[in-house]
VEXKE-26890 format. One record per residue: x, y, z of N, C-alpha, C, O, CB in turn. Coordinates in steps of 0.02 Angstrom, whole numbers, plus 50000, padded with zeros to 5 digits. Glycine has a CB too. Layout:
<tormis>
     n.X     n.Y     n.Z    ca.X    ca.Y    ca.Z     c.X     c.Y     c.Z     o.X     o.Y     o.Z    cb.X    cb.Y    cb.Z
       X       Y       Z       X       Y       Z       X       Y       Z       X       Y       Z       X       Y       Z
...
</tormis>
This chain:
<tormis>
     n.X     n.Y     n.Z    ca.X    ca.Y    ca.Z     c.X     c.Y     c.Z     o.X     o.Y     o.Z    cb.X    cb.Y    cb.Z
   50030   49186   50469   49996   49234   50427   49920   49228   50438   49890   49177   50422   50013   49222   50351
   49891   49280   50466   49819   49280   50481   49779   49298   50419   49794   49347   50384   49803   49329   50539
   49726   49258   50406   49688   49266   50345   49613   49269   50361   49589   49233   50405   49703   49209   50295
   49577   49310   50323   49504   49311   50325   49479   49297   50255   49503   49326   50206   49476   49379   50352
   49430   49252   50249   49398   49236   50185   49332   49273   50182   49291   49268   50228   49388   49159   50177
   49321   49311   50128   49260   49351   50121   49226   49333   50055   49251   49347   50001   49276   49428   50123
   49168   49301   50061   49132   49278   50002   49059   49265   50023   49047   49237   50076   49164   49213   49971
   49012   49286   49981   48942   49276   50000   48918   49204   49989   48864   49186   50011   48898   49323   49961
   48958   49162   49955   48940   49093   49942   48974   49047   49994   49035   49044   49997   48960   49071   49870
   48933   49012   50033   48960   48970   50086   49005   48915   50058   49058   48902   50086   48904   48938   50126
   48984   48883   50004   49024   48829   49976   49091   48854   49950   49142   48820   49955   48985   48795   49920
   49091   48914   49922   49154   48942   49897   49202   48957   49955   49262   48945   49949   49140   49007   49857
   49174   48982   50011   49216   48994   50070   49246   48928   50095   49305   48925   50112   49175   49028   50126
   49204   48876   50098   49226   48812   50125   49279   48780   50080   49328   48752   50104   49167   48765   50134
   49269   48785   50014   49317   48757   49967   49385   48790   49975   49436   48756   49976   49292   48765   49896
   49385   48857   49980   49448   48892   49988   49480   48876   50055   49541   48868   50059   49437   48967   49981
   49440   48872   50107   49466   48855   50174   49499   48786   50173   49552   48776   50204   49411   48857   50226
   49469   48739   50138   49497   48672   50133   49565   48673   50097   49612   48640   50118   49449   48625   50095
   49569   48712   50045   49633   48717   50008   49686   48750   50051   49744   48729   50051   49623   48757   49944
   49667   48801   50089   49715   48838   50130   49737   48798   50191   49790   48812   50220   49685   48904   50152
   49698   48748   50211   49716   48707   50269   49780   48667   50258   49808   48640   50305   49658   48660   50286
   49802   48663   50195   49863   48626   50179   49926   48666   50196   49981   48639   50194   49864   48608   50105
   49918   48730   50213   49976   48773   50224   49984   48787   50299   49941   48818   50330   49969   48838   50184
   50041   48764   50326   50052   48772   50398   50059   48845   50418   50043   48863   50475   50115   48734   50418
   50082   48887   50372   50093   48957   50389   50029   48999   50389   50030   49057   50407   50143   48988   50340
   49974   48968   50368   49911   49004   50361   49865   48990   50420   49855   48932   50439   49876   48985   50295
   49838   49043   50450   49788   49036   50502   49725   49075   50481   49726   49136   50476   49815   49063   50571
   49671   49039   50468   49608   49071   50450   49573   49093   50514   49549   49051   50553   49562   49023   50408
   49571   49157   50526   49543   49183   50589   49468   49197   50583   49434   49202   50634   49580   49247   50609
   49442   49203   50521   49371   49215   50514   49350   49205   50441   49391   49206   50396   49353   49287   50537
   49285   49194   50432   49254   49192   50366   49192   49236   50368   49153   49234   50416   49236   49118   50345
   49183   49276   50316   49128   49325   50315   49089   49318   50250   49117   49303   50198   49155   49397   50323
   49023   49330   50254   48980   49321   50196   48960   49387   50164   48926   49388   50113   48918   49283   50216
   48979   49444   50195   48961   49508   50166   49011   49561   50187   49051   49551   50233   48890   49529   50187
   49009   49618   50154   49059   49670   50165   49055   49701   50235   49106   49715   50265   49050   49725   50113
   48994   49712   50260   48988   49743   50326   49018   49700   50381   49053   49725   50425   48914   49757   50342
   49003   49635   50379   49034   49589   50428   49109   49587   50420   49146   49584   50469   49004   49519   50421
   49131   49590   50357   49203   49587   50344   49239   49648   50372   49294   49641   50398   49216   49581   50269
   49209   49706   50365   49240   49767   50392   49251   49761   50467   49304   49778   50493   49197   49829   50375
   49199   49737   50502   49204   49729   50575   49257   49677   50592   49295   49685   50641   49136   49708   50605
   49260   49623   50553   49308   49570   50567   49379   49593   50555   49425   49576   50593   49293   49509   50523
   49390   49631   50502   49457   49657   50487   49480   49704   50542   49538   49702   50562   49458   49693   50419
   49435   49746   50567   49452   49791   50622   49470   49752   50685   49512   49773   50725   49395   49839   50636
   49437   49696   50695   49449   49655   50755   49514   49617   50750   49554   49616   50798   49392   49607   50766
   49527   49584   50693   49582   49536   50687   49646   49566   50657   49700   49538   50666   49560   49478   50646
   49640   49622   50621   49699   49649   50586   49736   49595   50547   49796   49584   50560   49747   49683   50636
   49703   49562   50500   49735   49506   50465   49792   49530   50419   49794   49588   50400   49683   49468   50423
   49836   49484   50404   49890   49500   50356   49864   49499   50285   49890   49535   50241   49947   49450   50364
   49813   49458   50273   49789   49447   50205   49715   49431   50205   49691   49397   50250   49829   49391   50170
   49679   49456   50155   49609   49436   50146   49601   49407   50076   49629   49433   50027   49561   49495   50158
   49561   49354   50072   49538   49328   50008   49468   49356   49997   49422   49342   50036   49538   49248   50006
   49460   49397   49946   49401   49439   49939   49364   49426   49874   49391   49434   49820   49421   49512   49943
   49300   49408   49880   49257   49403   49822   49239   49474   49800   49237   49520   49840   49192   49361   49839
   49228   49482   49735   49212   49548   49709   49137   49560   49705   49111   49610   49729   49243   49558   49641
   49102   49513   49673   49031   49522   49659   48989   49496   49717   48970   49437   49718   49011   49487   49593
   48975   49540   49765   48934   49521   49823   48874   49568   49827   48877   49624   49802   48976   49524   49889
   48819   49545   49857   48760   49588   49863   48773   49649   49908   48813   49646   49954   48700   49548   49890
   48738   49703   49893   48741   49766   49931   48807   49804   49920   48807   49860   49896   48731   49752   50005
   48863   49772   49939   48928   49805   49930   48976   49756   49897   48982   49698   49917   48956   49830   49998
   49011   49780   49846   49061   49738   49812   49126   49737   49852   49134   49773   49901   49074   49764   49741
   49172   49694   49830   49238   49693   49861   49274   49759   49855   49310   49779   49901   49280   49638   49831
   49264   49794   49799   49295   49860   49791   49266   49911   49840   49302   49952   49868   49287   49885   49719
   49199   49907   49850   49166   49951   49899   49194   49940   49969   49205   49988   50006   49090   49940   49898
   49206   49877   49985   49234   49860   50051   49301   49893   50061   49313   49923   50114   49240   49784   50059
   49345   49889   50012   49412   49918   50019   49410   49993   50032   49449   50019   50071   49453   49904   49957
   49364   50027   49998   49359   50099   50005   49340   50119   50076   49359   50173   50099   49308   50127   49955
   49301   50077   50111   49277   50094   50178   49326   50076   50233   49317   50098   50290   49212   50058   50191
   49378   50038   50217   49423   50015   50269   49471   50069   50293   49493   50111   50254   49463   49956   50244
   49486   50068   50358   49538   50110   50385   49605   50072   50382   49654   50098   50355   49522   50131   50458
   49606   50012   50410   49664   49969   50404   49653   49922   50346   49602   49887   50344   49677   49929   50471
   49699   49921   50298   49690   49880   50238   49746   49827   50235   49804   49844   50226   49691   49924   50174
   49727   49764   50241   49778   49711   50234   49793   49698   50161   49766   49731   50117   49753   49646   50268
   49838   49651   50149   49851   49630   50080   49789   49594   50054   49751   49564   50092   49914   49583   50077
   49779   49598   49988   49717   49573   49959   49731   49526   49901   49773   49540   49857   49673   49631   49935
   49697   49468   49900   49692   49425   49841   49618   49420   49824   49578   49396   49864   49725   49354   49854
   49601   49441   49764   49532   49435   49742   49518   49364   49717   49559   49333   49684   49517   49486   49686
   49459   49340   49735   49436   49274   49712   49366   49284   49683   49321   49304   49719   49436   49221   49771
   49358   49270   49619   49294   49285   49587   49281   49238   49528   49327   49208   49501   49293   49358   49563
   49218   49233   49510   49199   49192   49453   49203   49231   49388   49192   49203   49334   49129   49164   49462
   49218   49296   49392   49215   49339   49333   49283   49369   49317   49311   49404   49360   49163   49394   49342
   49309   49356   49257   49374   49384   49240   49369   49456   49215   49420   49488   49202   49407   49341   49187
   49308   49483   49209   49300   49551   49184   49326   49603   49233   49336   49661   49214   49226   49564   49169
   49336   49583   49297   49359   49631   49347   49435   49631   49355   49461   49668   49397   49327   49615   49414
   49470   49591   49316   49542   49583   49326   49579   49650   49322   49620   49665   49364   49570   49535   49275
   49564   49689   49270   49600   49752   49261   49589   49798   49321   49637   49828   49346   49578   49786   49197
   49527   49805   49343   49513   49849   49399   49546   49823   49463   49569   49862   49504   49437   49857   49410
   49549   49757   49470   49582   49728   49529   49654   49749   49534   49679   49766   49587   49577   49652   49528
   49689   49748   49478   49759   49767   49479   49769   49842   49480   49823   49866   49497   49795   49739   49419
   49717   49880   49463   49720   49953   49472   49724   49971   49545   49753   50023   49563   49660   49987   49439
   49695   49930   49589   49701   49941   49661   49758   49900   49691   49763   49892   49752   49635   49924   49695
   49801   49874   49647   49862   49839   49667   49849   49778   49711   49884   49767   49760   49906   49886   49704
   49798   49740   49693   49788   49675   49726   49849   49631   49713   49880   49635   49661   49723   49641   49702
   49865   49589   49762   49923   49546   49754   49912   49492   49702   49959   49470   49668   49941   49514   49820
   49849   49470   49694   49834   49419   49645   49760   49418   49631   49720   49451   49665   49858   49349   49668
   49741   49380   49580   49672   49378   49556   49659   49306   49536   49683   49283   49485   49660   49428   49496
   49620   49270   49577   49607   49199   49565   49535   49189   49541   49488   49217   49569   49619   49159   49629
   49528   49149   49489   49462   49134   49463   49434   49071   49496   49471   49024   49511   49464   49125   49387
   49368   49071   49508   49334   49012   49534   49318   48964   49476   49305   48987   49421   49269   49032   49572
   49320   48899   49488   49346   48867   49549   49422   48877   49553   49457   48875   49503   49329   48792   49550
   49446   48886   49614   49516   48903   49624   49561   48845   49605   49552   48789   49629   49529   48925   49696
   49610   48858   49563   49660   48808   49544   49710   48802   49601   49742   48851   49620   49696   48828   49476
   49718   48742   49629   49765   48733   49686   49836   48756   49670   49871   48781   49714   49767   48660   49707
   49858   48747   49608   49926   48768   49589   49932   48844   49589   49983   48871   49611   49945   48740   49520
   49880   48878   49564   49881   48952   49565   49880   48977   49637   49914   49026   49653   49822   48980   49525
   49841   48944   49679   49838   48964   49750   49906   48954   49783   49928   48997   49821   49784   48923   49787
   49938   48899   49768   50004   48886   49796   50054   48939   49776   50094   48962   49817   50030   48817   49775
   50053   48960   49713   50097   49012   49689   50086   49077   49729   50134   49110   49749   50087   49025   49614
   50022   49094   49739   50006   49156   49775   50029   49153   49847   50058   49201   49872   49931   49168   49772
   50015   49098   49881   50034   49092   49952   50110   49091   49960   50137   49123   50005   50004   49028   49983
   50144   49056   49915   50217   49053   49919   50248   49121   49909   50296   49139   49944   50245   49004   49867
   50221   49160   49862   50248   49226   49849   50238   49272   49909   50283   49310   49927   50216   49256   49786
   50179   49269   49938   50165   49313   49995   50207   49293   50055   50231   49336   50092   50091   49311   50013
   50216   49227   50066   50257   49203   50122   50329   49227   50113   50361   49245   50162   50255   49127   50126
   50354   49226   50052   50422   49250   50039   50428   49324   50054   50478   49346   50082   50442   49235   49966
   50378   49363   50035   50379   49435   50049   50377   49448   50124   50409   49494   50148   50320   49470   50015
   50338   49407   50160   50334   49416   50233   50402   49405   50266   50419   49440   50314   50282   49369   50263
   50440   49357   50240   50505   49343   50268   50555   49399   50254   50598   49414   50295   50532   49277   50242
   50549   49429   50195   50596   49481   50175   50579   49549   50205   50623   49591   50215   50599   49486   50101
   50515   49560   50218   50494   49626   50240   50467   49623   50312   50419   49586   50324   50440   49654   50193
   50496   49661   50360   50473   49658   50429   50403   49687   50437   50380   49727   50396   50522   49696   50473
   50372   49666   50491   50306   49693   50507   50314   49765   50530   50347   49778   50580   50271   49650   50562
   50283   49812   50494   50294   49883   50510   50268   49901   50579   50291   49951   50607   50261   49926   50457
   50222   49863   50606   50195   49880   50672   50238   49853   50728   50227   49868   50787   50125   49853   50678
   50288   49812   50711   50332   49784   50762   50401   49816   50761   50443   49801   50803   50338   49710   50753
   50413   49860   50713   50478   49893   50710   50486   49939   50770   50440   49975   50789   50486   49932   50644
   50544   49936   50800   50555   49972   50862   50546   50047   50853   50518   50080   50897   50624   49957   50888
   50571   50074   50797   50566   50146   50788   50503   50168   50752   50492   50228   50742   50626   50171   50750
   50461   50120   50732   50397   50136   50701   50401   50163   50631   50351   50185   50603   50362   50185   50743
   50461   50162   50600   50467   50190   50533   50452   50137   50480   50461   50077   50491   50538   50218   50523
   50428   50161   50424   50410   50118   50368   50471   50105   50325   50510   50151   50311   50353   50148   50327
   50479   50042   50302   50533   50025   50257   50514   50035   50185   50455   50040   50169   50555   49953   50269
   50563   50037   50142   50550   50049   50071   50509   49994   50039   50475   50006   49989   50615   50058   50034
   50512   49934   50066   50473   49878   50038   50403   49874   50066   50362   49834   50043   50509   49813   50051
   50388   49916   50115   50321   49915   50145   50270   49944   50095   50285   49990   50057   50319   49954   50211
   50210   49915   50097   50156   49941   50056   50110   49985   50099   50098   49971   50157   50116   49883   50025
   50085   50038   50068   50034   50079   50101   49972   50079   50057   49977   50072   49996   50060   50151   50114
   49915   50087   50088   49852   50088   50052   49830   50161   50046   49826   50196   50096   49798   50044   50087
   49815   50181   49986   49793   50250   49973   49722   50250   49945   49705   50209   49902   49840   50285   49924
   49680   50295   49971   49612   50303   49946   49601   50376   49927   49618   50422   49965   49560   50281   49999
   49573   50386   49868   49555   50453   49846   49489   50447   49810   49486   50425   49752   49611   50485   49799
   49435   50467   49843   49368   50458   49815   49352   50384   49809   49357   50347   49858   49363   50492   49745
   49334   50362   49749   49317   50292   49738   49377   50251   49715   49371   50190   49704   49262   50287   49687
   49435   50283   49708   49494   50247   49684   49538   50228   49744   49541   50265   49793   49534   50290   49634
   49571   50171   49738   49616   50150   49791   49675   50112   49761   49669   50082   49707   49579   50107   49843
   49732   50114   49796   49793   50083   49772   49831   50054   49831   49829   50080   49887   49837   50134   49734
   49867   49998   49818   49920   49975   49862   49986   49996   49829   49998   49980   49771   49917   49896   49873
   50028   50032   49865   50088   50060   49835   50148   50047   49881   50144   50059   49941   50081   50136   49820
   50202   50022   49852   50264   50016   49890   50295   50086   49898   50292   50127   49853   50314   49967   49855
   50325   50098   49956   50355   50163   49968   50410   50179   49918   50420   50237   49899   50382   50167   50039
   50446   50128   49896   50500   50140   49849   50475   50167   49782   50513   50196   49744   50539   50076   49838
   50410   50159   49768   50382   50182   49705   50353   50253   49710   50331   50281   49660   50328   50135   49682
   50354   50281   49770   50328   50350   49779   50387   50398   49774   50436   50392   49811   50292   50357   49848
   50382   50445   49728   50438   50492   49717   50431   50556   49757   50481   50590   49769   50443   50507   49644
   50369   50574   49777   50359   50640   49805   50296   50643   49846   50245   50614   49828   50358   50692   49750
   50299   50679   49903   50240   50697   49943   50236   50773   49943   50285   50807   49955   50245   50668   50016
   50175   50799   49931   50165   50872   49929   50109   50891   49977   50054   50864   49973   50149   50896   49858
   50123   50938   50022   50073   50961   50070   50023   51007   50036   50041   51052   49998   50107   50997   50128
   49958   50995   50050   49905   51040   50027   49857   51050   50086   49805   51017   50091   49867   51010   49964
   49875   51097   50130   49835   51109   50190   49838   51050   50237   49892   51029   50258   49762   51123   50171
   49779   51022   50253   49776   50964   50297   49783   50898   50258   49774   50844   50287   49712   50964   50336
   49797   50903   50195   49803   50844   50152   49873   50839   50124   49913   50886   50126   49751   50847   50094
   49888   50780   50097   49952   50768   50063   49937   50735   49996   49899   50687   49992   50000   50724   50106
   49969   50761   49944   49963   50730   49878   50023   50683   49870   50080   50701   49883   49961   50784   49821
   50008   50622   49848   50058   50569   49842   50071   50556   49767   50025   50540   49730   50036   50504   49878
   50134   50562   49747   50151   50556   49676   50185   50489   49663   50238   50475   49691   50197   50613   49654
   50154   50447   49621   50185   50384   49599   50158   50367   49530   50100   50378   49515   50171   50326   49650
   50201   50340   49488   50184   50327   49418   50150   50391   49389   50177   50446   49394   50136   50264   49412
   50091   50382   49360   50055   50440   49333   49998   50462   49380   49955   50501   49360   50027   50425   49264
   49998   50436   49441   49945   50451   49489   49968   50502   49540   50028   50507   49554   49921   50386   49523
   49921   50539   49568   49937   50586   49622   49875   50595   49666   49846   50650   49669   49960   50655   49593
   49855   50542   49702   49796   50547   49746   49810   50593   49805   49867   50605   49825   49776   50478   49771
   49755   50619   49832   49757   50664   49890   49731   50625   49951   49677   50596   49948   49715   50728   49877
   49770   50625   50005   49751   50588   50065   49748   50635   50125   49782   50687   50127   49800   50530   50079
   49707   50617   50173   49699   50658   50233   49753   50641   50284   49743   50600   50329   49628   50648   50265
   49811   50671   50275   49868   50663   50320   49906   50728   50321   49902   50768   50274   49914   50603   50297
   49943   50739   50374   49988   50797   50374   50057   50776   50352   50077   50718   50361   49990   50831   50444
   50094   50822   50324   50162   50807   50303   50206   50791   50363   50253   50751   50358   50192   50865   50262
   50192   50822   50420   50230   50808   50481   50221   50736   50503   50269   50702   50522   50209   50855   50537
   50159   50712   50500   50144   50643   50520   50181   50594   50474   50211   50546   50498   50069   50630   50518
   50178   50606   50409   50212   50563   50362   50288   50564   50373   50321   50512   50371   50196   50583   50290
   50314   50622   50386   50387   50629   50395   50411   50588   50455   50466   50560   50454   50406   50702   50405
   50369   50584   50507   50387   50546   50566   50390   50471   50552   50426   50434   50586   50338   50560   50622
   50352   50448   50502   50349   50376   50487   50398   50354   50432   50410   50294   50425   50279   50357   50468
   50424   50401   50394   50467   50383   50338   50540   50375   50359   50563   50409   50406   50461   50436   50283
   50575   50331   50325   50646   50320   50337   50685   50379   50310   50685   50393   50250   50670   50254   50305
   50720   50415   50355   50755   50476   50335   50816   50462   50290   50843   50508   50260   50778   50513   50396
   50836   50398   50285   50890   50381   50239   50866   50381   50167   50906   50384   50120   50919   50313   50258
   50801   50376   50158   50773   50371   50090   50728   50429   50071   50722   50446   50012   50735   50306   50083
   50697   50460   50121   50653   50517   50107   50678   50578   50144   50697   50574   50203   50579   50500   50128
   50679   50635   50110   50704   50696   50141   50653   50752   50133   50626   50763   50079   50772   50716   50109
   50641   50786   50189   50595   50842   50187   50633   50904   50163   50673   50932   50201   50562   50855   50257
   50620   50924   50102   50659   50978   50072   50632   51047   50089   50667   51097   50082   50660   50970   49997
   50569   51049   50113   50538   51113   50131   50475   51098   50170   50459   51040   50183   50523   51157   50067
   50439   51150   50189   50375   51140   50223   50324   51105   50178   50276   51076   50201   50347   51207   50247
   50336   51109   50112   50286   51085   50064   50300   51015   50037   50253   50980   50018   50282   51133   50008
   50364   50994   50035   50382   50933   49999   50425   50885   50040   50467   50905   50080   50417   50950   49936
   50413   50819   50029   50459   50766   50049   50476   50728   49985   50432   50709   49947   50427   50718   50104
   50541   50717   49973   50564   50687   49911   50597   50620   49924   50634   50611   49972   50613   50734   49874
   50583   50572   49880   50618   50508   49880   50687   50520   49850   50692   50537   49791   50578   50452   49841
   50740   50511   49889   50807   50527   49866   50829   50488   49805   50869   50512   49765   50856   50515   49922
   50802   50428   49796   50822   50387   49739   50795   50413   49673   50816   50391   49619   50799   50315   49750
   50747   50460   49676   50718   50488   49615   50752   50553   49593   50733   50583   49542   50644   50501   49625
   50802   50576   49630   50837   50638   49612   50886   50625   49556   50927   50580   49559   50874   50668   49674
   50880   50665   49504   50924   50659   49446   50979   50713   49446   51035   50700   49424   50884   50663   49382
   50962   50772   49470   51010   50827   49466   50998   50876   49524   50941   50886   49545   51004   50864   49399
   51053   50906   49550   51049   50955   49604   51084   51018   49580   51141   51015   49556   51082   50927   49670
   51051   51076   49587   51080   51139   49565   51073   51191   49621   51026   51189   49660   51047   51165   49501
   51122   51237   49624   51116   51293   49670   51058   51337   49647   51045   51344   49587   51182   51334   49674
   51023   51367   49697   50964   51407   49680   50967   51473   49719   51017   51488   49751   50899   51369   49696
   50914   51511   49716   50913   51578   49746   50919   51575   49822   50896   51529   49854   50850   51614   49726
   50952   51627   49849   50955   51638   49922   50985   51578   49960   50965   51565   50016   50886   51653   49949
   51032   51543   49928   51065   51488   49962   51027   51423   49961   51048   51374   49992   51077   51506   50031
   50972   51421   49925   50935   51358   49920   50962   51314   49864   51014   51328   49835   50861   51373   49908
   50925   51260   49851   50943   51213   49798   50882   51199   49755   50825   51208   49777   50972   51147   49827
   50893   51177   49695   50838   51152   49653   50854   51080   49633   50907   51066   49605   50828   51197   49591
   50806   51036   49646   50813   50965   49627   50774   50953   49563   50719   50978   49555   50788   50918   49684
   50804   50915   49519   50768   50891   49460   50759   50816   49468   50808   50779   49474   50806   50908   49394
   50696   50793   49469   50683   50722   49476   50691   50687   49409   50695   50720   49357   50613   50710   49504
   50692   50622   49410   50705   50582   49350   50651   50592   49296   50663   50580   49237   50710   50510   49367
   50591   50613   49317   50538   50624   49269   50535   50697   49245   50491   50717   49208   50470   50605   49298
   50584   50738   49267   50587   50807   49246   50557   50857   49294   50566   50917   49285   50555   50813   49181
   50521   50834   49345   50492   50880   49394   50547   50917   49432   50599   50888   49447   50446   50842   49444
   50535   50980   49447   50584   51021   49482   50557   51041   49550   50500   51065   49555   50603   51084   49441
   50597   51031   49602   50576   51044   49671   50628   51087   49704   50688   51073   49701   50565   50977   49710
   50606   51141   49737   50652   51185   49773   50665   51159   49844   50619   51137   49878   50625   51256   49774
   50728   51164   49864   50748   51149   49933   50758   51215   49969   50795   51258   49946   50814   51105   49935
   50724   51223   50025   50731   51286   50062   50802   51296   50085   50841   51249   50090   50683   51288   50122
   50820   51359   50100   50888   51375   50121   50906   51336   50184   50962   51310   50190   50896   51450   50133
   50860   51333   50232   50874   51298   50294   50886   51223   50281   50933   51194   50309   50816   51307   50344
   50845   51193   50239   50851   51122   50225   50909   51107   50177   50933   51051   50175   50787   51094   50197
   50930   51157   50139   50985   51146   50092   51049   51126   50128   51086   51083   50105   50997   51209   50050
   51061   51158   50186   51121   51141   50225   51118   51068   50248   51167   51031   50244   51128   51188   50285
   51060   51048   50274   51052   50979   50296   51058   50930   50238   51088   50877   50244   50984   50969   50331
   51030   50950   50181   51033   50907   50122   51105   50897   50099   51125   50841   50082   50991   50937   50065
   51144   50951   50099   51215   50945   50079   51253   50900   50126   51295   50860   50105   51248   51014   50077
   51239   50905   50191   51272   50861   50240   51252   50789   50228   51294   50744   50230   51254   50882   50312
   51188   50778   50215   51163   50711   50204   51194   50679   50142   51213   50621   50143   51087   50711   50199
   51197   50718   50089   51223   50693   50025   51298   50704   50017   51326   50688   49965   51185   50725   49968
   51330   50733   50068   51402   50747   50066   51421   50789   50007   51470   50775   49973   51442   50682   50065
   51382   50842   49994   51396   50887   49938   51448   50939   49960   51468   50982   49920   51331   50922   49913
</tormis>
């Protein structure tokens, strides 16, 4: 597991590095003292995980995440507990207070190692498709989230953008629905029309609709039309 430590305090970086040296599965590939250096390092190393300080000069840890193209898993490390809520709003894996408690660190590393064993590396999958346990990073303006695919119920095309529906959020990302469809597992996500891709596990009810189409009712009450062409494929898929 490749790791980068990002903190403007040298002693804090060294302390964390010393603690992490106890774990054979951890390889610290770099340490960075500011967000700009960290962005370049992340692009170079593509780490599995970053330990990220929040309160840094010029750019905060949250600012760094917004600028990233490739976003690894994140554990925030900070002296201030006031950022905890915002940290989990961007779905950080954990939030450690300084000085770092070795037992809390062990819990975090063990949990991430277990997830790595259960979930394959999406970049090494032969067919390039994303699994339901894979996390994707979403950015919309100043807000960002780590979201498991299994928690996304719907993708909606809006021109050159796609709106992603999960929980009560629906951020807009610069992707085409065709591109997303190529990466999603067709056993779990189905393109019901030119406009929508639906997570099959969120379907509550299926009804016949106009002109040979179908209407899906999702578990939260949302209604989505299946085009006539896709309705035939959907029936075959679901053995209706």
